[in-house]
PDB file with SEQRES, HELIX, SHEET and CRYST1 records, atoms N, CA, C and O in Angstrom:
SEQRES   1 A   78  UNK UNK UNK UNK UNK UNK UNK UNK UNK UNK UNK UNK UNK          
SEQRES   2 A   78  UNK UNK UNK UNK UNK UNK UNK UNK UNK UNK UNK UNK UNK          
SEQRES   3 A   78  UNK UNK UNK UNK UNK UNK UNK UNK UNK UNK UNK UNK UNK          
SEQRES   4 A   78  UNK UNK UNK UNK UNK UNK UNK UNK UNK UNK UNK UNK UNK          
SEQRES   5 A   78  UNK UNK UNK UNK UNK UNK UNK UNK UNK UNK UNK UNK UNK          
SEQRES   6 A   78  UNK UNK UNK UNK UNK UNK UNK UNK UNK UNK UNK UNK UNK          
HELIX    1 AA1 UNK A   28  UNK A   39  1                                  12    
HELIX    2 AA2 UNK A   41  UNK A   46  1                                   6    
HELIX    3 AA3 UNK A   58  UNK A   67  1                                  10    
SHEET    1 AA1 3 UNK A  15  UNK A  22  0                                        
SHEET    2 AA1 3 UNK A   2  UNK A   9 -1                                        
SHEET    3 AA1 3 UNK A  70  UNK A  76 -1                                        
CRYST1    1.000    1.000    1.000  90.00  90.00  90.00 P 1           1          
ATOM      1  N   UNK A   1      90.828  99.792 116.619  1.00  0.00           N  
ATOM      2  CA  UNK A   1      91.357  99.265 115.373  1.00  0.00           C  
ATOM      3  C   UNK A   1      91.206  97.740 115.391  1.00  0.00           C  
ATOM      4  O   UNK A   1      91.516  97.075 116.380  1.00  0.00           O  
ATOM      5  N   UNK A   2      90.729  97.222 114.288  1.00  0.00           N  
ATOM      6  CA  UNK A   2      90.563  95.773 114.163  1.00  0.00           C  
ATOM      7  C   UNK A   2      91.892  95.127 113.794  1.00  0.00           C  
ATOM      8  O   UNK A   2      92.758  95.750 113.181  1.00  0.00           O  
ATOM      9  N   UNK A   3      92.030  93.876 114.177  1.00  0.00           N  
ATOM     10  CA  UNK A   3      93.212  93.097 113.826  1.00  0.00           C  
ATOM     11  C   UNK A   3      92.827  92.068 112.769  1.00  0.00           C  
ATOM     12  O   UNK A   3      91.792  91.409 112.868  1.00  0.00           O  
ATOM     13  N   UNK A   4      93.677  91.946 111.763  1.00  0.00           N  
ATOM     14  CA  UNK A   4      93.456  91.022 110.658  1.00  0.00           C  
ATOM     15  C   UNK A   4      94.618  90.054 110.581  1.00  0.00           C  
ATOM     16  O   UNK A   4      95.750  90.407 110.911  1.00  0.00           O  
ATOM     17  N   UNK A   5      94.343  88.845 110.150  1.00  0.00           N  
ATOM     18  CA  UNK A   5      95.387  87.838 109.986  1.00  0.00           C  
ATOM     19  C   UNK A   5      95.601  87.617 108.496  1.00  0.00           C  
ATOM     20  O   UNK A   5      94.684  87.246 107.764  1.00  0.00           O  
ATOM     21  N   UNK A   6      96.828  87.854 108.068  1.00  0.00           N  
ATOM     22  CA  UNK A   6      97.207  87.598 106.681  1.00  0.00           C  
ATOM     23  C   UNK A   6      97.855  86.217 106.667  1.00  0.00           C  
ATOM     24  O   UNK A   6      98.909  86.020 107.272  1.00  0.00           O  
ATOM     25  N   UNK A   7      97.243  85.280 105.993  1.00  0.00           N  
ATOM     26  CA  UNK A   7      97.776  83.925 105.883  1.00  0.00           C  
ATOM     27  C   UNK A   7      98.408  83.793 104.505  1.00  0.00           C  
ATOM     28  O   UNK A   7      97.809  84.156 103.493  1.00  0.00           O  
ATOM     29  N   UNK A   8      99.638  83.263 104.483  1.00  0.00           N  
ATOM     30  CA  UNK A   8     100.375  83.171 103.224  1.00  0.00           C  
ATOM     31  C   UNK A   8     101.297  81.962 103.225  1.00  0.00           C  
ATOM     32  O   UNK A   8     101.585  81.383 104.272  1.00  0.00           O  
ATOM     33  N   UNK A   9     101.748  81.594 102.051  1.00  0.00           N  
ATOM     34  CA  UNK A   9     102.762  80.547 101.903  1.00  0.00           C  
ATOM     35  C   UNK A   9     104.100  81.248 101.713  1.00  0.00           C  
ATOM     36  O   UNK A   9     104.236  82.104 100.838  1.00  0.00           O  
ATOM     37  N   UNK A  10     105.085  80.889 102.527  1.00  0.00           N  
ATOM     38  CA  UNK A  10     106.397  81.518 102.393  1.00  0.00           C  
ATOM     39  C   UNK A  10     107.193  80.874 101.261  1.00  0.00           C  
ATOM     40  O   UNK A  10     106.681  80.010 100.550  1.00  0.00           O  
ATOM     41  N   UNK A  11     108.428  81.292 101.098  1.00  0.00           N  
ATOM     42  CA  UNK A  11     109.257  80.820  99.984  1.00  0.00           C  
ATOM     43  C   UNK A  11     109.492  79.316 100.006  1.00  0.00           C  
ATOM     44  O   UNK A  11     109.828  78.725  98.979  1.00  0.00           O  
ATOM     45  N   UNK A  12     109.316  78.690 101.172  1.00  0.00           N  
ATOM     46  CA  UNK A  12     109.500  77.247 101.290  1.00  0.00           C  
ATOM     47  C   UNK A  12     108.178  76.483 101.199  1.00  0.00           C  
ATOM     48  O   UNK A  12     108.156  75.261 101.350  1.00  0.00           O  
ATOM     49  N   UNK A  13     107.078  77.197 100.954  1.00  0.00           N  
ATOM     50  CA  UNK A  13     105.775  76.557 100.863  1.00  0.00           C  
ATOM     51  C   UNK A  13     105.133  76.279 102.204  1.00  0.00           C  
ATOM     52  O   UNK A  13     104.159  75.531 102.284  1.00  0.00           O  
ATOM     53  N   UNK A  14     105.669  76.878 103.268  1.00  0.00           N  
ATOM     54  CA  UNK A  14     105.145  76.682 104.613  1.00  0.00           C  
ATOM     55  C   UNK A  14     104.102  77.763 104.900  1.00  0.00           C  
ATOM     56  O   UNK A  14     104.327  78.945 104.642  1.00  0.00           O  
ATOM     57  N   UNK A  15     102.971  77.339 105.434  1.00  0.00           N  
ATOM     58  CA  UNK A  15     101.891  78.268 105.759  1.00  0.00           C  
ATOM     59  C   UNK A  15     102.296  79.117 106.961  1.00  0.00           C  
ATOM     60  O   UNK A  15     102.687  78.586 108.000  1.00  0.00           O  
ATOM     61  N   UNK A  16     102.200  80.440 106.814  1.00  0.00           N  
ATOM     62  CA  UNK A  16     102.566  81.393 107.860  1.00  0.00           C  
ATOM     63  C   UNK A  16     101.424  82.388 108.047  1.00  0.00           C  
ATOM     64  O   UNK A  16     100.534  82.489 107.203  1.00  0.00           O  
ATOM     65  N   UNK A  17     101.455  83.123 109.160  1.00  0.00           N  
ATOM     66  CA  UNK A  17     100.448  84.149 109.420  1.00  0.00           C  
ATOM     67  C   UNK A  17     101.102  85.376 110.039  1.00  0.00           C  
ATOM     68  O   UNK A  17     102.069  85.264 110.792  1.00  0.00           O  
ATOM     69  N   UNK A  18     100.570  86.534 109.718  1.00  0.00           N  
ATOM     70  CA  UNK A  18     100.982  87.807 110.304  1.00  0.00           C  
ATOM     71  C   UNK A  18      99.743  88.597 110.660  1.00  0.00           C  
ATOM     72  O   UNK A  18      98.749  88.565 109.935  1.00  0.00           O  
ATOM     73  N   UNK A  19      99.798  89.317 111.790  1.00  0.00           N  
ATOM     74  CA  UNK A  19      98.683  90.182 112.158  1.00  0.00           C  
ATOM     75  C   UNK A  19      98.909  91.572 111.602  1.00  0.00           C  
ATOM     76  O   UNK A  19     100.043  92.040 111.492  1.00  0.00           O  
ATOM     77  N   UNK A  20      97.802  92.229 111.251  1.00  0.00           N  
ATOM     78  CA  UNK A  20      97.829  93.532 110.616  1.00  0.00           C  
ATOM     79  C   UNK A  20      96.705  94.349 111.217  1.00  0.00           C  
ATOM     80  O   UNK A  20      95.571  93.872 111.270  1.00  0.00           O  
ATOM     81  N   UNK A  21      96.974  95.555 111.670  1.00  0.00           N  
ATOM     82  CA  UNK A  21      95.947  96.411 112.251  1.00  0.00           C  
ATOM     83  C   UNK A  21      95.386  97.381 111.235  1.00  0.00           C  
ATOM     84  O   UNK A  21      96.134  98.099 110.571  1.00  0.00           O  
ATOM     85  N   UNK A  22      94.061  97.403 111.114  1.00  0.00           N  
ATOM     86  CA  UNK A  22      93.392  98.300 110.176  1.00  0.00           C  
ATOM     87  C   UNK A  22      91.916  98.394 110.542  1.00  0.00           C  
ATOM     88  O   UNK A  22      91.321  97.420 111.003  1.00  0.00           O  
ATOM     89  N   UNK A  23      91.331  99.565 110.335  1.00  0.00           N  
ATOM     90  CA  UNK A  23      89.900  99.724 110.619  1.00  0.00           C  
ATOM     91  C   UNK A  23      89.041  98.892 109.672  1.00  0.00           C  
ATOM     92  O   UNK A  23      88.034  98.312 110.078  1.00  0.00           O  
ATOM     93  N   UNK A  24      89.451  98.840 108.403  1.00  0.00           N  
ATOM     94  CA  UNK A  24      88.692  98.071 107.413  1.00  0.00           C  
ATOM     95  C   UNK A  24      89.534  96.914 106.903  1.00  0.00           C  
ATOM     96  O   UNK A  24      90.762  96.929 106.992  1.00  0.00           O  
ATOM     97  N   UNK A  25      88.849  95.911 106.368  1.00  0.00           N  
ATOM     98  CA  UNK A  25      89.540  94.739 105.848  1.00  0.00           C  
ATOM     99  C   UNK A  25      90.468  95.162 104.711  1.00  0.00           C  
ATOM    100  O   UNK A  25      90.020  95.766 103.736  1.00  0.00           O  
ATOM    101  N   UNK A  26      91.767  94.846 104.832  1.00  0.00           N  
ATOM    102  CA  UNK A  26      92.689  95.208 103.764  1.00  0.00           C  
ATOM    103  C   UNK A  26      92.480  94.327 102.530  1.00  0.00           C  
ATOM    104  O   UNK A  26      92.190  93.137 102.651  1.00  0.00           O  
ATOM    105  N   UNK A  27      92.630  94.922 101.346  1.00  0.00           N  
ATOM    106  CA  UNK A  27      92.548  94.125 100.128  1.00  0.00           C  
ATOM    107  C   UNK A  27      93.879  93.384  99.938  1.00  0.00           C  
ATOM    108  O   UNK A  27      94.815  93.576 100.713  1.00  0.00           O  
ATOM    109  N   UNK A  28      93.953  92.560  98.930  1.00  0.00           N  
ATOM    110  CA  UNK A  28      95.155  91.744  98.708  1.00  0.00           C  
ATOM    111  C   UNK A  28      96.398  92.606  98.457  1.00  0.00           C  
ATOM    112  O   UNK A  28      97.488  92.261  98.912  1.00  0.00           O  
ATOM    113  N   UNK A  29      96.243  93.712  97.746  1.00  0.00           N  
ATOM    114  CA  UNK A  29      97.378  94.585  97.451  1.00  0.00           C  
ATOM    115  C   UNK A  29      97.909  95.243  98.722  1.00  0.00           C  
ATOM    116  O   UNK A  29      99.123  95.342  98.901  1.00  0.00           O  
ATOM    117  N   UNK A  30      97.026  95.690  99.598  1.00  0.00           N  
ATOM    118  CA  UNK A  30      97.442  96.283 100.872  1.00  0.00           C  
ATOM    119  C   UNK A  30      98.133  95.236 101.734  1.00  0.00           C  
ATOM    120  O   UNK A  30      99.147  95.521 102.370  1.00  0.00           O  
ATOM    121  N   UNK A  31      97.587  94.029 101.756  1.00  0.00           N  
ATOM    122  CA  UNK A  31      98.209  92.932 102.507  1.00  0.00           C  
ATOM    123  C   UNK A  31      99.586  92.610 101.942  1.00  0.00           C  
ATOM    124  O   UNK A  31     100.521  92.349 102.699  1.00  0.00           O  
ATOM    125  N   UNK A  32      99.718  92.625 100.626  1.00  0.00           N  
ATOM    126  CA  UNK A  32     101.009  92.351  99.991  1.00  0.00           C  
ATOM    127  C   UNK A  32     102.022  93.447 100.305  1.00  0.00           C  
ATOM    128  O   UNK A  32     103.197  93.159 100.529  1.00  0.00           O  
ATOM    129  N   UNK A  33     101.575  94.699 100.324  1.00  0.00           N  
ATOM    130  CA  UNK A  33     102.466  95.799 100.698  1.00  0.00           C  
ATOM    131  C   UNK A  33     102.985  95.608 102.115  1.00  0.00           C  
ATOM    132  O   UNK A  33     104.174  95.799 102.374  1.00  0.00           O  
ATOM    133  N   UNK A  34     102.097  95.229 103.036  1.00  0.00           N  
ATOM    134  CA  UNK A  34     102.495  95.001 104.421  1.00  0.00           C  
ATOM    135  C   UNK A  34     103.471  93.825 104.527  1.00  0.00           C  
ATOM    136  O   UNK A  34     104.483  93.918 105.221  1.00  0.00           O  
ATOM    137  N   UNK A  35     103.169  92.732 103.847  1.00  0.00           N  
ATOM    138  CA  UNK A  35     104.057  91.568 103.870  1.00  0.00           C  
ATOM    139  C   UNK A  35     105.448  91.916 103.340  1.00  0.00           C  
ATOM    140  O   UNK A  35     106.458  91.532 103.929  1.00  0.00           O  
ATOM    141  N   UNK A  36     105.490  92.641 102.232  1.00  0.00           N  
ATOM    142  CA  UNK A  36     106.780  93.021 101.648  1.00  0.00           C  
ATOM    143  C   UNK A  36     107.569  93.901 102.614  1.00  0.00           C  
ATOM    144  O   UNK A  36     108.785  93.762 102.744  1.00  0.00           O  
ATOM    145  N   UNK A  37     106.864  94.803 103.286  1.00  0.00           N  
ATOM    146  CA  UNK A  37     107.509  95.686 104.263  1.00  0.00           C  
ATOM    147  C   UNK A  37     108.115  94.899 105.419  1.00  0.00           C  
ATOM    148  O   UNK A  37     109.216  95.205 105.876  1.00  0.00           O  
ATOM    149  N   UNK A  38     107.385  93.871 105.894  1.00  0.00           N  
ATOM    150  CA  UNK A  38     107.844  93.067 107.032  1.00  0.00           C  
ATOM    151  C   UNK A  38     108.895  92.043 106.613  1.00  0.00           C  
ATOM    152  O   UNK A  38     109.930  91.918 107.267  1.00  0.00           O  
ATOM    153  N   UNK A  39     108.641  91.307 105.527  1.00  0.00           N  
ATOM    154  CA  UNK A  39     109.523  90.214 105.125  1.00  0.00           C  
ATOM    155  C   UNK A  39     110.767  90.681 104.381  1.00  0.00           C  
ATOM    156  O   UNK A  39     111.838  90.090 104.525  1.00  0.00           O  
ATOM    157  N   UNK A  40     110.632  91.726 103.595  1.00  0.00           N  
ATOM    158  CA  UNK A  40     111.735  92.199 102.745  1.00  0.00           C  
ATOM    159  C   UNK A  40     111.867  93.721 102.849  1.00  0.00           C  
ATOM    160  O   UNK A  40     111.610  94.429 101.875  1.00  0.00           O  
ATOM    161  N   UNK A  41     112.265  94.231 104.022  1.00  0.00           N  
ATOM    162  CA  UNK A  41     112.284  95.683 104.218  1.00  0.00           C  
ATOM    163  C   UNK A  41     113.210  96.433 103.257  1.00  0.00           C  
ATOM    164  O   UNK A  41     112.900  97.561 102.873  1.00  0.00           O  
ATOM    165  N   UNK A  42     114.314  95.848 102.870  1.00  0.00           N  
ATOM    166  CA  UNK A  42     115.231  96.517 101.944  1.00  0.00           C  
ATOM    167  C   UNK A  42     114.598  96.620 100.557  1.00  0.00           C  
ATOM    168  O   UNK A  42     114.676  97.668  99.917  1.00  0.00           O  
ATOM    169  N   UNK A  43     113.984  95.556 100.099  1.00  0.00           N  
ATOM    170  CA  UNK A  43     113.320  95.550  98.799  1.00  0.00           C  
ATOM    171  C   UNK A  43     112.170  96.555  98.802  1.00  0.00           C  
ATOM    172  O   UNK A  43     111.929  97.224  97.796  1.00  0.00           O  
ATOM    173  N   UNK A  44     111.466  96.665  99.919  1.00  0.00           N  
ATOM    174  CA  UNK A  44     110.353  97.603 100.006  1.00  0.00           C  
ATOM    175  C   UNK A  44     110.828  99.038  99.784  1.00  0.00           C  
ATOM    176  O   UNK A  44     110.130  99.834  99.156  1.00  0.00           O  
ATOM    177  N   UNK A  45     111.997  99.365 100.289  1.00  0.00           N  
ATOM    178  CA  UNK A  45     112.537 100.714 100.128  1.00  0.00           C  
ATOM    179  C   UNK A  45     113.065 100.976  98.717  1.00  0.00           C  
ATOM    180  O   UNK A  45     113.097 102.128  98.286  1.00  0.00           O  
ATOM    181  N   UNK A  46     113.477  99.939  97.991  1.00  0.00           N  
ATOM    182  CA  UNK A  46     114.070 100.117  96.668  1.00  0.00           C  
ATOM    183  C   UNK A  46     113.059 100.380  95.562  1.00  0.00           C  
ATOM    184  O   UNK A  46     113.414 100.950  94.530  1.00  0.00           O  
ATOM    185  N   UNK A  47     111.801  99.975  95.756  1.00  0.00           N  
ATOM    186  CA  UNK A  47     110.765 100.141  94.742  1.00  0.00           C  
ATOM    187  C   UNK A  47     111.192  99.554  93.398  1.00  0.00           C  
ATOM    188  O   UNK A  47     111.344 100.275  92.412  1.00  0.00           O  
ATOM    189  N   UNK A  48     111.380  98.263  93.374  1.00  0.00           N  
ATOM    190  CA  UNK A  48     111.765  97.557  92.162  1.00  0.00           C  
ATOM    191  C   UNK A  48     110.561  97.091  91.348  1.00  0.00           C  
ATOM    192  O   UNK A  48     110.704  96.273  90.440  1.00  0.00           O  
ATOM    193  N   UNK A  49     109.400  97.598  91.662  1.00  0.00           N  
ATOM    194  CA  UNK A  49     108.168  97.132  91.057  1.00  0.00           C  
ATOM    195  C   UNK A  49     107.901  97.860  89.741  1.00  0.00           C  
ATOM    196  O   UNK A  49     107.327  98.949  89.750  1.00  0.00           O  
ATOM    197  N   UNK A  50     108.299  97.292  88.633  1.00  0.00           N  
ATOM    198  CA  UNK A  50     108.069  97.929  87.339  1.00  0.00           C  
ATOM    199  C   UNK A  50     106.645  97.712  86.824  1.00  0.00           C  
ATOM    200  O   UNK A  50     106.280  98.259  85.784  1.00  0.00           O  
ATOM    201  N   UNK A  51     105.840  96.925  87.532  1.00  0.00           N  
ATOM    202  CA  UNK A  51     104.457  96.693  87.125  1.00  0.00           C  
ATOM    203  C   UNK A  51     103.504  97.738  87.682  1.00  0.00           C  
ATOM    204  O   UNK A  51     102.334  97.764  87.302  1.00  0.00           O  
ATOM    205  N   UNK A  52     103.980  98.604  88.579  1.00  0.00           N  
ATOM    206  CA  UNK A  52     103.122  99.587  89.223  1.00  0.00           C  
ATOM    207  C   UNK A  52     102.455 100.485  88.185  1.00  0.00           C  
ATOM    208  O   UNK A  52     103.123 101.116  87.366  1.00  0.00           O  
ATOM    209  N   UNK A  53     101.150 100.526  88.234  1.00  0.00           N  
ATOM    210  CA  UNK A  53     100.382 101.335  87.304  1.00  0.00           C  
ATOM    211  C   UNK A  53     100.093 100.649  85.974  1.00  0.00           C  
ATOM    212  O   UNK A  53      99.301 101.157  85.180  1.00  0.00           O  
ATOM    213  N   UNK A  54     100.720  99.507  85.718  1.00  0.00           N  
ATOM    214  CA  UNK A  54     100.512  98.813  84.446  1.00  0.00           C  
ATOM    215  C   UNK A  54      99.781  97.495  84.610  1.00  0.00           C  
ATOM    216  O   UNK A  54      99.312  96.921  83.627  1.00  0.00           O  
ATOM    217  N   UNK A  55      99.677  97.009  85.834  1.00  0.00           N  
ATOM    218  CA  UNK A  55      99.024  95.720  86.070  1.00  0.00           C  
ATOM    219  C   UNK A  55      98.240  95.796  87.377  1.00  0.00           C  
ATOM    220  O   UNK A  55      98.663  96.472  88.315  1.00  0.00           O  
ATOM    221  N   UNK A  56      97.092  95.104  87.445  1.00  0.00           N  
ATOM    222  CA  UNK A  56      96.367  95.060  88.707  1.00  0.00           C  
ATOM    223  C   UNK A  56      97.153  94.259  89.750  1.00  0.00           C  
ATOM    224  O   UNK A  56      97.762  93.237  89.433  1.00  0.00           O  
ATOM    225  N   UNK A  57      97.130  94.735  90.991  1.00  0.00           N  
ATOM    226  CA  UNK A  57      97.815  94.085  92.119  1.00  0.00           C  
ATOM    227  C   UNK A  57      99.292  93.806  91.820  1.00  0.00           C  
ATOM    228  O   UNK A  57      99.716  92.652  91.891  1.00  0.00           O  
ATOM    229  N   UNK A  58     100.077  94.820  91.491  1.00  0.00           N  
ATOM    230  CA  UNK A  58     101.480  94.589  91.138  1.00  0.00           C  
ATOM    231  C   UNK A  58     102.325  94.028  92.282  1.00  0.00           C  
ATOM    232  O   UNK A  58     103.232  93.233  92.036  1.00  0.00           O  
ATOM    233  N   UNK A  59     102.046  94.424  93.528  1.00  0.00           N  
ATOM    234  CA  UNK A  59     102.839  93.914  94.647  1.00  0.00           C  
ATOM    235  C   UNK A  59     102.540  92.450  94.893  1.00  0.00           C  
ATOM    236  O   UNK A  59     103.445  91.679  95.213  1.00  0.00           O  
ATOM    237  N   UNK A  60     101.275  92.051  94.748  1.00  0.00           N  
ATOM    238  CA  UNK A  60     100.896  90.639  94.898  1.00  0.00           C  
ATOM    239  C   UNK A  60     101.672  89.805  93.883  1.00  0.00           C  
ATOM    240  O   UNK A  60     102.221  88.757  94.222  1.00  0.00           O  
ATOM    241  N   UNK A  61     101.713  90.270  92.647  1.00  0.00           N  
ATOM    242  CA  UNK A  61     102.394  89.534  91.583  1.00  0.00           C  
ATOM    243  C   UNK A  61     103.904  89.504  91.780  1.00  0.00           C  
ATOM    244  O   UNK A  61     104.532  88.471  91.553  1.00  0.00           O  
ATOM    245  N   UNK A  62     104.497  90.622  92.201  1.00  0.00           N  
ATOM    246  CA  UNK A  62     105.950  90.635  92.372  1.00  0.00           C  
ATOM    247  C   UNK A  62     106.380  89.796  93.573  1.00  0.00           C  
ATOM    248  O   UNK A  62     107.440  89.171  93.529  1.00  0.00           O  
ATOM    249  N   UNK A  63     105.579  89.765  94.652  1.00  0.00           N  
ATOM    250  CA  UNK A  63     105.910  88.896  95.785  1.00  0.00           C  
ATOM    251  C   UNK A  63     105.951  87.439  95.347  1.00  0.00           C  
ATOM    252  O   UNK A  63     106.846  86.686  95.733  1.00  0.00           O  
ATOM    253  N   UNK A  64     104.978  87.056  94.541  1.00  0.00           N  
ATOM    254  CA  UNK A  64     104.922  85.666  94.085  1.00  0.00           C  
ATOM    255  C   UNK A  64     106.048  85.360  93.095  1.00  0.00           C  
ATOM    256  O   UNK A  64     106.702  84.323  93.205  1.00  0.00           O  
ATOM    257  N   UNK A  65     106.275  86.248  92.140  1.00  0.00           N  
ATOM    258  CA  UNK A  65     107.276  85.993  91.103  1.00  0.00           C  
ATOM    259  C   UNK A  65     108.707  86.079  91.634  1.00  0.00           C  
ATOM    260  O   UNK A  65     109.542  85.245  91.286  1.00  0.00           O  
ATOM    261  N   UNK A  66     108.996  87.063  92.462  1.00  0.00           N  
ATOM    262  CA  UNK A  66     110.373  87.280  92.915  1.00  0.00           C  
ATOM    263  C   UNK A  66     110.737  86.530  94.196  1.00  0.00           C  
ATOM    264  O   UNK A  66     111.890  86.143  94.390  1.00  0.00           O  
ATOM    265  N   UNK A  67     109.739  86.327  95.077  1.00  0.00           N  
ATOM    266  CA  UNK A  67     110.046  85.749  96.388  1.00  0.00           C  
ATOM    267  C   UNK A  67     109.274  84.476  96.696  1.00  0.00           C  
ATOM    268  O   UNK A  67     109.433  83.913  97.779  1.00  0.00           O  
ATOM    269  N   UNK A  68     108.448  84.011  95.777  1.00  0.00           N  
ATOM    270  CA  UNK A  68     107.635  82.801  95.957  1.00  0.00           C  
ATOM    271  C   UNK A  68     106.727  82.880  97.175  1.00  0.00           C  
ATOM    272  O   UNK A  68     106.473  81.869  97.830  1.00  0.00           O  
ATOM    273  N   UNK A  69     106.235  84.083  97.482  1.00  0.00           N  
ATOM    274  CA  UNK A  69     105.306  84.281  98.601  1.00  0.00           C  
ATOM    275  C   UNK A  69     103.913  84.475  98.016  1.00  0.00           C  
ATOM    276  O   UNK A  69     103.695  85.352  97.179  1.00  0.00           O  
ATOM    277  N   UNK A  70     102.969  83.643  98.468  1.00  0.00           N  
ATOM    278  CA  UNK A  70     101.606  83.705  97.948  1.00  0.00           C  
ATOM    279  C   UNK A  70     100.633  83.930  99.095  1.00  0.00           C  
ATOM    280  O   UNK A  70     100.611  83.161 100.056  1.00  0.00           O  
ATOM    281  N   UNK A  71      99.829  84.980  98.996  1.00  0.00           N  
ATOM    282  CA  UNK A  71      98.824  85.265 100.015  1.00  0.00           C  
ATOM    283  C   UNK A  71      97.639  84.339  99.803  1.00  0.00           C  
ATOM    284  O   UNK A  71      97.117  84.222  98.694  1.00  0.00           O  
ATOM    285  N   UNK A  72      97.220  83.680 100.881  1.00  0.00           N  
ATOM    286  CA  UNK A  72      96.089  82.756 100.821  1.00  0.00           C  
ATOM    287  C   UNK A  72      94.795  83.471 101.218  1.00  0.00           C  
ATOM    288  O   UNK A  72      93.781  83.368 100.527  1.00  0.00           O  
ATOM    289  N   UNK A  73      94.846  84.204 102.354  1.00  0.00           N  
ATOM    290  CA  UNK A  73      93.629  84.866 102.818  1.00  0.00           C  
ATOM    291  C   UNK A  73      93.940  86.000 103.772  1.00  0.00           C  
ATOM    292  O   UNK A  73      95.035  86.099 104.326  1.00  0.00           O  
ATOM    293  N   UNK A  74      92.941  86.853 103.947  1.00  0.00           N  
ATOM    294  CA  UNK A  74      92.975  87.916 104.951  1.00  0.00           C  
ATOM    295  C   UNK A  74      91.683  87.786 105.735  1.00  0.00           C  
ATOM    296  O   UNK A  74      90.597  87.968 105.184  1.00  0.00           O  
ATOM    297  N   UNK A  75      91.797  87.469 107.031  1.00  0.00           N  
ATOM    298  CA  UNK A  75      90.606  87.262 107.862  1.00  0.00           C  
ATOM    299  C   UNK A  75      90.726  88.067 109.148  1.00  0.00           C  
ATOM    300  O   UNK A  75      91.828  88.370 109.606  1.00  0.00           O  
ATOM    301  N   UNK A  76      89.588  88.404 109.715  1.00  0.00           N  
ATOM    302  CA  UNK A  76      89.567  89.147 110.976  1.00  0.00           C  
ATOM    303  C   UNK A  76      89.869  88.196 112.133  1.00  0.00           C  
ATOM    304  O   UNK A  76      89.419  87.050 112.146  1.00  0.00           O  
ATOM    305  N   UNK A  77      90.642  88.693 113.108  1.00  0.00           N  
ATOM    306  CA  UNK A  77      90.932  87.849 114.272  1.00  0.00           C  
ATOM    307  C   UNK A  77      89.658  87.667 115.068  1.00  0.00           C  
ATOM    308  O   UNK A  77      88.846  88.584 115.183  1.00  0.00           O  
ATOM    309  N   UNK A  78      89.490  86.476 115.615  1.00  0.00           N  
ATOM    310  CA  UNK A  78      88.250  86.217 116.386  1.00  0.00           C  
ATOM    311  C   UNK A  78      88.205  86.984 117.686  1.00  0.00           C  
ATOM    312  O   UNK A  78      87.235  86.872 118.436  1.00  0.00           O  
TER     313      UNK A  78                                                      
END                                                                             
């Protein structure tokens, strides 16, 4: 399994990174799902995402709008 680094800006605007294991490069929505699971586990279980099915990348948008978390990139670990 390959390791990927999700680089993002946290709620304070500080650049952070998390590793994610996956055979293929995760898209932004998959990365956002993983970030939400790690950073906000209670919110992840509540499914407060009313954009699901109505907007592209709903988790990416809700992370940014509700928690001020913005994904910058997803890159493979060297």
